[in-house]
LOMI-222532 format. One line per 2 residues: for each residue x, y, z of C-alpha. Coordinates in nm, 3 decimals, always signed. Each point is the difference from the previous one (the first is absolute). Example, Ala and Ser with C-alpha at 12.3 -4.5 7.8 and 13.67 -1.06 7.14 Angstrom:
% residues 2
+1.230/-0.450/+0.780 | +0.137/+0.344/-0.066
END
This chain:
% residues 679
-0.709/+0.331/+0.755 | -0.118/+0.242/+0.226
-0.327/+0.146/-0.169 | -0.317/+0.203/+0.059
-0.349/+0.202/-0.125 | +0.160/+0.203/-0.310
-0.135/+0.314/-0.143 | +0.145/+0.283/-0.212
-0.037/+0.365/+0.124 | -0.105/+0.267/-0.279
+0.027/+0.328/+0.076 | -0.203/+0.248/-0.212
+0.036/+0.368/-0.040 | -0.230/+0.216/+0.213
-0.114/+0.216/-0.263 | -0.140/-0.261/-0.245
-0.268/-0.156/+0.171 | -0.180/-0.073/-0.323
+0.307/-0.229/-0.116 | +0.036/-0.151/+0.304
-0.351/-0.107/-0.063 | +0.027/-0.151/-0.325
+0.367/-0.193/+0.099 | -0.172/-0.159/+0.304
-0.342/-0.098/-0.198 | +0.238/-0.147/-0.267
+0.166/-0.208/+0.288 | -0.341/-0.082/+0.147
-0.086/-0.155/-0.354 | +0.253/-0.209/-0.070
-0.030/-0.173/+0.356 | +0.229/+0.194/+0.248
-0.127/+0.090/+0.310 | +0.063/+0.362/+0.089
+0.002/+0.162/+0.354 | +0.018/+0.333/+0.071
+0.160/+0.194/+0.244 | -0.287/+0.144/+0.209
+0.261/+0.291/+0.155 | +0.195/+0.064/-0.340
-0.244/-0.074/-0.266 | +0.259/+0.004/-0.267
+0.158/-0.277/+0.103 | -0.101/-0.332/-0.051
+0.071/-0.404/+0.023 | -0.036/-0.202/-0.250
+0.011/-0.367/+0.040 | -0.152/-0.288/-0.216
-0.182/-0.393/+0.129 | +0.249/-0.306/-0.023
-0.174/-0.144/-0.257 | +0.053/+0.310/-0.244
+0.330/+0.021/+0.149 | +0.018/-0.415/-0.155
-0.145/+0.090/-0.372 | +0.307/+0.232/+0.004
+0.262/-0.234/+0.147 | -0.094/-0.227/-0.276
+0.022/+0.232/-0.294 | +0.341/+0.144/+0.100
+0.136/-0.331/+0.021 | +0.086/+0.028/+0.387
+0.256/-0.263/+0.107 | -0.081/-0.174/+0.324
+0.124/-0.349/+0.167 | -0.222/-0.280/-0.070
-0.039/-0.266/+0.241 | +0.347/-0.224/-0.145
+0.190/+0.315/+0.085 | +0.005/+0.119/-0.352
-0.036/+0.313/-0.127 | -0.323/+0.028/-0.260
-0.184/+0.296/-0.153 | -0.315/-0.023/+0.245
-0.323/-0.096/-0.185 | -0.377/+0.047/+0.210
-0.112/-0.347/-0.142 | +0.349/-0.159/+0.144
-0.008/+0.246/+0.305 | -0.048/-0.288/+0.267
+0.363/-0.142/-0.140 | +0.158/+0.341/+0.134
+0.168/-0.057/+0.303 | -0.218/+0.255/+0.294
-0.271/+0.017/-0.260 | -0.337/+0.120/+0.189
+0.226/+0.195/+0.305 | +0.021/+0.384/+0.002
+0.330/-0.026/-0.046 | +0.009/-0.173/-0.307
+0.032/+0.327/-0.184 | +0.297/+0.206/+0.222
-0.026/+0.337/+0.026 | +0.204/+0.125/-0.329
-0.179/-0.208/-0.167 | -0.333/+0.075/+0.088
+0.106/+0.370/-0.089 | +0.195/-0.109/-0.307
-0.374/-0.151/-0.083 | -0.188/+0.290/+0.119
+0.197/+0.267/-0.241 | -0.027/-0.242/-0.294
-0.372/+0.016/+0.027 | -0.013/+0.372/+0.055
+0.262/+0.044/-0.282 | -0.223/-0.173/-0.222
-0.313/+0.242/+0.028 | -0.005/+0.254/-0.300
-0.142/+0.355/-0.072 | -0.315/+0.027/-0.171
-0.198/+0.306/-0.193 | -0.085/+0.143/+0.330
+0.342/+0.036/+0.102 | +0.027/+0.312/-0.267
-0.151/+0.212/+0.210 | +0.290/-0.010/+0.251
+0.250/+0.003/-0.267 | +0.034/+0.374/-0.114
+0.289/-0.054/-0.223 | -0.099/-0.247/-0.182
+0.306/-0.238/+0.089 | -0.182/-0.289/+0.100
-0.198/-0.269/-0.288 | -0.267/-0.197/+0.099
+0.105/-0.361/+0.114 | +0.335/+0.165/+0.219
+0.053/-0.143/+0.311 | -0.172/+0.148/+0.260
+0.224/+0.034/+0.226 | +0.302/+0.180/-0.188
-0.306/+0.208/-0.177 | -0.096/+0.123/+0.330
+0.363/+0.076/+0.140 | +0.067/+0.198/-0.343
-0.309/+0.218/+0.103 | +0.060/+0.041/+0.340
-0.299/-0.222/+0.103 | +0.246/-0.233/+0.203
+0.261/+0.135/+0.161 | +0.168/-0.318/+0.156
-0.019/-0.363/+0.049 | +0.145/-0.232/+0.254
-0.085/-0.325/+0.232 | -0.067/+0.139/+0.365
+0.293/-0.210/+0.268 | -0.202/-0.234/+0.199
+0.120/+0.077/+0.332 | +0.030/-0.384/+0.125
+0.165/-0.100/-0.270 | +0.240/+0.285/-0.018
+0.073/-0.057/+0.345 | +0.106/-0.373/-0.020
+0.190/+0.056/-0.321 | +0.234/+0.262/+0.128
+0.086/-0.170/+0.324 | +0.072/-0.359/-0.199
+0.176/+0.264/-0.293 | +0.196/+0.277/+0.250
+0.162/-0.327/+0.235 | +0.074/-0.240/-0.286
+0.378/-0.029/-0.095 | +0.053/+0.184/-0.219
-0.330/-0.076/-0.222 | -0.044/-0.338/-0.060
-0.216/-0.184/-0.220 | -0.251/-0.035/+0.236
-0.034/+0.380/+0.055 | +0.037/+0.012/-0.410
-0.340/-0.199/-0.035 | -0.163/+0.226/+0.262
+0.090/+0.270/-0.151 | -0.131/-0.114/-0.391
-0.345/-0.115/+0.211 | -0.041/+0.360/+0.123
+0.142/+0.209/-0.244 | +0.058/-0.205/-0.364
+0.301/-0.105/-0.186 | +0.105/+0.367/-0.071
+0.077/+0.100/+0.324 | +0.112/-0.391/+0.121
+0.244/+0.012/-0.321 | +0.167/+0.280/+0.160
+0.035/-0.135/+0.336 | +0.139/-0.340/-0.161
+0.291/+0.222/-0.213 | +0.075/+0.123/+0.389
+0.047/-0.332/+0.164 | +0.157/-0.129/-0.283
+0.259/+0.298/-0.002 | +0.066/-0.033/+0.399
+0.060/-0.351/-0.053 | +0.224/+0.000/-0.257
+0.208/+0.269/+0.143 | +0.113/-0.206/+0.307
+0.320/-0.186/-0.241 | +0.143/+0.375/-0.131
-0.081/+0.109/+0.316 | +0.198/-0.235/+0.225
+0.231/+0.019/-0.261 | +0.033/+0.357/+0.024
-0.022/-0.009/+0.359 | +0.336/-0.218/+0.026
+0.236/+0.282/-0.193 | -0.131/+0.266/+0.172
+0.119/-0.181/+0.309 | +0.333/-0.136/-0.161
+0.070/+0.387/-0.093 | -0.071/+0.106/+0.378
+0.203/-0.245/+0.138 | +0.335/+0.035/-0.239
+0.048/+0.356/-0.037 | +0.230/-0.045/-0.236
-0.317/-0.114/-0.259 | -0.234/+0.211/-0.150
-0.213/-0.005/-0.347 | +0.312/+0.072/-0.226
+0.236/-0.299/+0.123 | -0.245/-0.251/+0.140
-0.025/-0.228/-0.288 | -0.319/-0.221/+0.111
-0.208/+0.321/-0.083 | +0.070/-0.050/-0.398
-0.178/-0.326/+0.073 | -0.254/+0.122/+0.176
-0.098/+0.256/-0.289 | +0.005/-0.302/-0.254
-0.230/-0.198/+0.287 | -0.194/+0.324/-0.019
-0.070/-0.013/-0.360 | -0.089/-0.383/+0.013
-0.207/+0.017/+0.249 | -0.202/+0.328/-0.132
-0.055/-0.201/-0.329 | -0.102/-0.297/+0.224
-0.244/+0.244/+0.231 | -0.187/+0.100/-0.330
-0.039/-0.385/-0.120 | -0.120/-0.143/+0.295
-0.270/+0.319/+0.059 | -0.167/-0.084/-0.293
-0.004/-0.377/+0.097 | -0.161/+0.139/+0.348
-0.239/+0.184/-0.196 | -0.087/-0.242/-0.243
-0.028/-0.252/+0.288 | -0.293/+0.249/+0.217
-0.145/+0.058/-0.325 | -0.061/-0.341/-0.089
-0.174/-0.048/+0.342 | -0.199/+0.299/-0.011
-0.119/-0.078/-0.389 | +0.174/+0.302/-0.136
+0.229/-0.073/-0.219 | -0.029/+0.221/-0.332
-0.149/+0.271/+0.178 | +0.119/+0.314/+0.002
-0.221/+0.262/+0.236 | -0.281/+0.177/-0.113
-0.024/+0.058/-0.405 | -0.310/+0.175/+0.001
-0.003/+0.379/-0.175 | +0.113/+0.254/+0.273
-0.314/+0.237/+0.041 | +0.246/+0.291/-0.025
+0.075/-0.132/-0.399 | -0.128/+0.214/-0.266
-0.077/-0.076/-0.372 | -0.254/+0.002/-0.299
-0.255/-0.240/+0.010 | +0.068/-0.296/-0.269
-0.123/-0.349/-0.073 | +0.272/-0.224/+0.145
+0.123/-0.232/-0.255 | -0.038/-0.334/+0.211
-0.243/+0.009/+0.182 | -0.229/+0.259/-0.221
-0.121/+0.199/+0.320 | +0.032/+0.370/+0.010
+0.311/+0.100/+0.181 | +0.244/+0.290/+0.071
+0.302/+0.027/-0.245 | +0.258/+0.219/+0.031
+0.306/-0.050/-0.263 | +0.367/-0.061/+0.077
+0.175/+0.249/-0.178 | -0.227/+0.281/+0.185
+0.233/-0.085/+0.276 | +0.322/+0.053/-0.148
+0.008/+0.374/+0.108 | -0.077/-0.076/+0.409
+0.276/-0.236/-0.054 | +0.260/+0.274/-0.085
-0.141/+0.216/+0.254 | +0.049/-0.254/+0.247
+0.365/-0.049/-0.090 | +0.050/+0.363/-0.024
-0.144/+0.064/+0.351 | +0.194/-0.282/+0.123
+0.356/+0.119/-0.142 | -0.089/+0.304/+0.189
-0.059/-0.156/+0.357 | +0.305/-0.239/-0.074
+0.220/+0.364/-0.051 | -0.131/+0.085/+0.323
+0.077/-0.318/+0.197 | +0.367/+0.011/-0.161
+0.034/+0.409/+0.111 | -0.096/-0.114/+0.391
+0.249/-0.339/-0.019 | +0.250/+0.234/-0.121
-0.085/+0.261/+0.280 | +0.005/-0.278/+0.231
+0.337/-0.132/-0.097 | +0.183/+0.300/+0.067
-0.145/+0.095/+0.330 | +0.120/-0.357/+0.069
+0.356/+0.091/-0.131 | +0.006/-0.254/-0.252
+0.043/+0.213/-0.315 | +0.286/+0.230/-0.010
+0.167/+0.198/-0.321 | +0.257/-0.333/-0.084
-0.279/-0.220/-0.030 | -0.090/-0.117/-0.304
-0.258/+0.234/-0.102 | +0.072/+0.196/+0.248
+0.071/+0.339/-0.188 | -0.342/-0.004/-0.092
-0.215/-0.189/+0.327 | +0.244/+0.172/+0.319
-0.174/+0.337/+0.165 | +0.208/+0.133/+0.235
-0.280/+0.192/+0.169 | -0.157/-0.340/+0.094
+0.279/-0.229/+0.069 | +0.191/+0.259/+0.223
-0.232/-0.170/+0.258 | +0.196/-0.303/-0.008
+0.319/+0.118/-0.009 | +0.279/-0.100/+0.249
-0.154/+0.114/+0.364 | -0.365/+0.089/-0.084
-0.249/-0.158/+0.047 | -0.092/-0.230/-0.236
+0.377/-0.105/-0.027 | -0.007/-0.384/-0.071
+0.331/-0.042/+0.139 | -0.071/+0.033/+0.384
+0.125/+0.343/+0.000 | -0.329/+0.184/+0.063
-0.214/+0.064/+0.300 | -0.166/-0.322/+0.083
+0.159/-0.208/-0.234 | -0.219/-0.333/+0.051
-0.331/+0.183/-0.027 | +0.053/+0.341/-0.264
+0.144/-0.186/-0.265 | -0.319/-0.211/-0.060
-0.205/+0.324/-0.043 | +0.027/+0.062/-0.381
-0.053/-0.386/-0.043 | -0.328/+0.034/+0.218
-0.118/+0.333/-0.203 | +0.097/-0.175/-0.344
-0.237/-0.323/+0.074 | -0.280/+0.264/+0.134
+0.024/+0.196/-0.291 | -0.016/-0.312/-0.223
-0.308/-0.058/+0.172 | -0.146/+0.318/-0.078
+0.080/-0.010/-0.363 | -0.174/-0.381/-0.029
-0.250/+0.144/+0.167 | -0.055/+0.265/-0.256
+0.086/-0.248/-0.295 | -0.263/-0.204/+0.113
-0.263/+0.262/-0.074 | +0.145/+0.104/-0.316
+0.017/-0.340/-0.074 | -0.365/-0.067/+0.052
-0.091/+0.329/-0.194 | +0.245/-0.134/-0.294
-0.171/-0.317/-0.022 | -0.390/+0.112/+0.048
+0.085/+0.253/-0.319 | +0.135/-0.368/-0.232
-0.360/-0.117/+0.043 | +0.068/-0.392/+0.059
-0.310/-0.227/-0.023 | +0.006/-0.210/+0.273
+0.148/-0.006/+0.367 | +0.325/-0.248/-0.104
+0.073/+0.227/-0.291 | +0.020/+0.317/+0.203
+0.154/-0.178/+0.306 | +0.292/-0.133/-0.239
+0.106/+0.336/-0.158 | -0.053/+0.132/+0.382
+0.259/-0.206/+0.064 | +0.246/+0.012/-0.241
-0.028/+0.392/+0.061 | +0.086/+0.011/+0.388
+0.240/-0.330/+0.009 | +0.216/+0.228/-0.263
-0.006/+0.305/+0.183 | +0.008/-0.116/+0.358
+0.314/-0.225/-0.118 | +0.192/+0.266/-0.115
-0.078/+0.236/+0.289 | +0.069/-0.281/+0.268
+0.282/-0.123/-0.163 | +0.191/+0.238/-0.232
+0.216/+0.137/+0.325 | +0.091/-0.364/+0.065
+0.134/+0.015/-0.381 | +0.178/+0.290/-0.001
+0.202/-0.095/+0.364 | +0.054/-0.353/-0.161
+0.088/+0.046/-0.372 | +0.148/+0.375/-0.026
+0.143/+0.081/+0.339 | +0.065/-0.364/+0.056
-0.011/+0.025/+0.379 | -0.111/-0.368/+0.140
-0.029/+0.176/+0.374 | -0.221/+0.310/-0.125
-0.228/-0.252/-0.200 | -0.023/-0.207/+0.320
-0.073/+0.326/+0.247 | -0.220/+0.165/-0.223
-0.196/-0.345/-0.101 | -0.080/-0.058/+0.389
-0.146/+0.293/+0.061 | -0.216/-0.009/-0.308
-0.052/-0.307/+0.092 | -0.082/+0.048/+0.370
-0.218/+0.316/-0.060 | -0.229/-0.154/-0.258
-0.059/-0.329/+0.236 | -0.089/+0.270/+0.294
-0.213/+0.211/-0.252 | -0.214/-0.321/-0.103
-0.087/-0.090/+0.350 | -0.122/+0.352/+0.061
-0.154/+0.147/-0.262 | -0.209/-0.297/-0.128
-0.136/-0.155/+0.382 | +0.098/+0.200/+0.311
-0.078/+0.334/-0.165 | -0.308/-0.078/-0.194
-0.139/-0.249/+0.290 | +0.015/+0.314/+0.209
-0.122/+0.257/-0.217 | -0.312/-0.272/-0.058
-0.049/-0.077/+0.376 | -0.070/+0.433/+0.051
-0.231/-0.007/-0.280 | -0.187/-0.292/+0.125
-0.015/+0.114/+0.315 | -0.117/+0.378/-0.144
-0.278/-0.196/-0.223 | -0.149/-0.211/+0.253
-0.049/+0.270/+0.236 | -0.166/+0.209/-0.242
-0.231/-0.277/-0.107 | -0.089/-0.109/+0.372
-0.118/+0.397/+0.003 | -0.215/-0.079/-0.264
-0.197/-0.263/+0.157 | -0.255/+0.073/+0.291
+0.111/-0.147/+0.335 | -0.328/-0.168/+0.080
-0.027/-0.117/-0.345 | +0.148/-0.350/+0.051
-0.150/-0.148/-0.313 | +0.232/+0.255/-0.221
+0.273/-0.032/+0.229 | +0.009/-0.395/-0.071
-0.037/+0.012/-0.339 | +0.250/+0.250/-0.068
+0.275/-0.194/+0.144 | +0.057/-0.174/-0.320
-0.061/+0.315/-0.200 | +0.275/+0.184/+0.207
+0.240/-0.274/-0.096 | -0.071/+0.015/-0.351
+0.045/+0.373/-0.030 | +0.341/-0.050/+0.226
+0.112/-0.207/-0.287 | -0.109/+0.205/-0.282
+0.212/+0.293/+0.109 | +0.326/-0.252/+0.065
+0.276/+0.015/-0.306 | -0.035/-0.242/-0.306
+0.257/-0.247/+0.015 | +0.250/-0.052/-0.311
+0.246/-0.274/+0.017 | +0.212/+0.219/-0.254
+0.243/+0.224/+0.236 | +0.029/-0.338/+0.200
+0.152/-0.171/-0.333 | +0.184/+0.266/-0.104
+0.157/+0.052/+0.356 | +0.115/-0.380/+0.061
+0.119/+0.038/-0.389 | +0.196/+0.311/+0.111
+0.142/-0.201/+0.303 | +0.084/-0.306/-0.252
+0.232/+0.229/-0.224 | +0.134/+0.104/+0.338
+0.125/-0.331/+0.065 | +0.119/-0.138/-0.315
+0.115/+0.322/-0.227 | +0.238/+0.026/+0.298
+0.094/-0.270/+0.142 | +0.369/+0.039/+0.038
-0.027/+0.326/+0.169 | -0.283/-0.084/+0.289
+0.000/-0.409/+0.053 | -0.173/+0.065/+0.338
-0.329/+0.107/-0.211 | -0.142/-0.322/-0.032
+0.018/-0.061/+0.364 | -0.149/+0.336/+0.078
-0.256/-0.028/-0.289 | -0.157/-0.303/+0.210
-0.064/+0.183/+0.300 | -0.126/+0.261/-0.174
-0.213/-0.230/-0.194 | -0.145/-0.179/+0.323
-0.139/+0.360/+0.096 | -0.124/+0.104/-0.348
-0.207/-0.307/-0.038 | -0.180/+0.052/+0.339
+0.029/+0.378/-0.059 | -0.213/-0.056/-0.340
-0.268/-0.274/+0.150 | -0.034/+0.294/+0.319
-0.061/+0.258/-0.316 | -0.214/-0.262/-0.189
-0.251/-0.070/+0.244 | -0.012/+0.300/+0.260
+0.088/+0.315/-0.250 | -0.105/-0.047/-0.336
-0.370/-0.119/-0.179 | -0.013/-0.383/-0.059
+0.088/+0.017/-0.411 | -0.221/-0.162/-0.208
+0.120/-0.375/-0.096 | +0.189/-0.038/-0.323
+0.105/-0.307/-0.163 | +0.397/-0.034/-0.082
+0.232/-0.326/-0.079 | +0.351/+0.186/+0.076
+0.121/+0.360/+0.145 | -0.052/+0.146/-0.385
+0.267/+0.260/-0.147 | +0.230/-0.004/+0.292
+0.115/-0.329/-0.055 | +0.155/+0.140/-0.293
+0.141/+0.330/+0.169 | +0.163/-0.288/+0.281
+0.162/-0.198/-0.354 | +0.127/+0.357/-0.154
+0.176/+0.091/+0.358 | +0.188/-0.376/+0.051
+0.100/+0.051/-0.384 | +0.104/+0.358/+0.120
+0.153/-0.149/+0.271 | +0.268/-0.192/-0.183
+0.155/+0.346/-0.168 | -0.005/+0.240/+0.329
+0.170/-0.295/+0.241 | +0.257/-0.076/-0.342
+0.129/+0.315/-0.019 | -0.004/+0.096/+0.389
+0.245/-0.353/+0.019 | +0.206/+0.141/-0.295
+0.028/+0.372/+0.076 | -0.196/+0.144/+0.320
+0.199/-0.236/+0.244 | +0.350/-0.175/+0.004
-0.155/-0.355/-0.026 | +0.138/-0.020/-0.358
+0.380/+0.186/+0.050 | -0.039/-0.315/+0.315
-0.052/-0.251/-0.256 | +0.227/+0.157/-0.274
+0.228/+0.240/+0.101 | +0.225/+0.001/-0.300
-0.293/+0.211/-0.170 | +0.020/+0.289/+0.222
+0.180/+0.263/+0.172 | -0.039/+0.190/+0.297
-0.170/+0.323/-0.109 | +0.150/+0.343/-0.017
-0.025/+0.220/+0.287 | -0.260/+0.242/-0.135
-0.239/-0.286/-0.008 | +0.117/-0.179/+0.337
-0.284/+0.157/+0.188 | -0.255/-0.250/-0.040
-0.081/-0.001/-0.327 | +0.245/-0.202/-0.147
+0.220/-0.210/+0.182 | +0.164/-0.192/-0.252
-0.054/+0.049/-0.436 | +0.099/-0.236/-0.267
+0.384/-0.029/-0.104 | +0.076/+0.171/-0.297
-0.026/-0.261/-0.334 | -0.240/-0.216/+0.240
-0.345/+0.178/-0.015 | -0.105/-0.284/-0.318
+0.084/-0.274/+0.252 | -0.212/+0.165/+0.254
-0.311/+0.076/-0.171 | +0.076/-0.330/-0.184
-0.030/-0.139/+0.316 | -0.289/+0.179/+0.149
-0.197/-0.097/-0.313 | +0.083/-0.377/+0.001
-0.146/-0.035/+0.335 | -0.253/+0.239/-0.035
-0.139/-0.238/-0.297 | +0.076/-0.318/+0.198
-0.215/+0.115/+0.235 | -0.297/+0.095/-0.260
+0.023/-0.362/-0.158 | -0.021/-0.137/+0.362
-0.302/+0.212/+0.079 | -0.120/-0.095/-0.337
+0.061/-0.373/+0.069 | -0.141/-0.026/+0.325
-0.319/+0.180/-0.135 | -0.059/-0.231/-0.248
+0.051/-0.317/+0.210 | -0.189/+0.092/+0.321
-0.355/+0.009/-0.120 | -0.259/+0.266/+0.080
-0.274/-0.268/+0.076 | +0.027/-0.306/+0.277
-0.082/-0.328/-0.172 | -0.299/-0.072/+0.158
-0.147/+0.354/-0.118 | +0.080/-0.131/-0.340
-0.138/-0.320/+0.066 | -0.347/+0.178/+0.196
-0.043/+0.236/-0.304 | +0.026/-0.325/-0.254
-0.203/-0.194/+0.215 | -0.317/+0.245/+0.010
+0.047/+0.083/-0.354 | -0.058/-0.370/-0.098
-0.270/-0.006/+0.256 | -0.191/+0.317/-0.207
+0.078/-0.181/-0.330 | -0.181/-0.352/+0.111
-0.283/+0.242/+0.136 | -0.020/+0.146/-0.315
-0.016/-0.285/-0.215 | -0.267/-0.200/+0.230
-0.216/+0.331/+0.012 | +0.002/-0.005/-0.394
-0.044/-0.360/-0.001 | -0.311/-0.032/+0.220
-0.167/+0.342/-0.218 | +0.034/-0.201/-0.305
-0.146/-0.290/+0.142 | -0.290/+0.247/+0.118
-0.029/+0.091/-0.331 | -0.018/-0.316/-0.150
-0.247/-0.117/+0.255 | -0.243/+0.272/-0.117
+0.020/-0.006/-0.322 | -0.074/-0.425/-0.003
-0.330/+0.113/+0.238 | -0.087/+0.236/-0.282
+0.080/-0.263/-0.293
END
């Protein structure tokens, strides 16, 4: 591991210096070291002696490697039995931050805090940091970047391919398991896309070489769809194994992030039935009206997204009066721009036929981004109203809202083209346009633009700081060097992996839900992921504040979302095989006849023959159920945890039981010897 000195920056409100003094006094009384920024008195650095960190490591049962190469709970008594003990690198950077933050979170309020709590929402004995946030004494906490370590890890990470295990371990040592688990997911995603990427590339080259082949009559494509369904199920199962392997090495099995009450959480002060301590309580039934409000508001936003989709498809010329639902969905005032010879004619009859037909797709993608950004703020507001107690409950509720809306927003047009218009060429064009635009958008909005804005703000801020210091005041200039760096980090955006996960889940859906229409998606995604990983690393190291470490054992709710998309892919690919393309007609021609002229414009090239509907639907449901059974069997056969992890968990459990027995045996022996001496 690469490691170094660790501290946590606490940014206080400038308007409450008395509250700041109270908090810093409490930190000092609990053995923490406080360093106040001389140029910015509302900024302080908090650290702890190594002895204090060791005591906290023992209390938390921190997992370290002993001299035998085995994982073991750290104990001060047996400290020299651990590999590397005594060196400054024994606790790596994120472990030091975790231990220091844990010590800070144990400090509680007393009666004196009441003078800063005007609404009397904080009870005596509450966690000091969260209480200080709730009354706006503390604005934020973050561990400052270590310039030397950041440069070393960044250079190693940015040139790795694509994000190997050493880099993931370095990221863990610097940021903690929550951030490292995201990059473990990205690494797993990239490597697992290689087989379908090669398969899809072969299909694309074959279709290009043989001009008579396309998606409709290439009989290898149905095999590719089944391969992708099996791939998706195996991908998720082995992702769980990857997470379990890392979490076992990091000692975070069973951990699920920060479960402390959110400082925004409001409730009535009551006595806990478990601990007997005073806690905030909020009855579950009080959330029901806010759940209903969330459903109503989200439904309204979904209607907006649906209306945008209809306008976009009219602008592209995909909806006409004879199409399914065309009587209600066709708007001639919009579709006239895609008529033959007009600007957006998708048959190539208009001006600039290579570029202009793509403009409506790009505009639709831009509007989707705008709607998603708008709903992000709305979802955060709705989730805040629900008043969840912990960060995990809050984030899970937010994930459900945003993944439902953004999947609907991104996929609804594709579902219409696939299952209502039944036009595989239009589906492929729209899918390629949305996918490409979204990939370019991620690169620009997440890294390039924030970096440019931050560069401008940092230079402006640094020049302001230089003007504050007299040129002759050399001592102040030297002391202010680190101060300006801390101030510059404070103005950076807060890092949140939520949007990064969401974007990867959406990309995963593009790949597997419409595998038949776009076999090349996997190969293109590999290229995008290689760029995305480096973009995320750059953003994490240079564009955002360093996040507080959190211990997690997996990627959380996102794994369940991936499972749901994998099962949905069974339905979408089966129906595309049967009704959107001519693949099923190529295999079972006796069940279909050529569509009437009224429907031969791309909506339907074939329809079920008279009296054959029950056989077609029976075949479709039979194929679908067989694929479901196969997916379920794979999920049951492939374990979600490697055998060595199970063995390690069992070994650690056995060691703890033996240590507990030894402790109680020695305790009884000590008590017996004392009683004999008294006699």
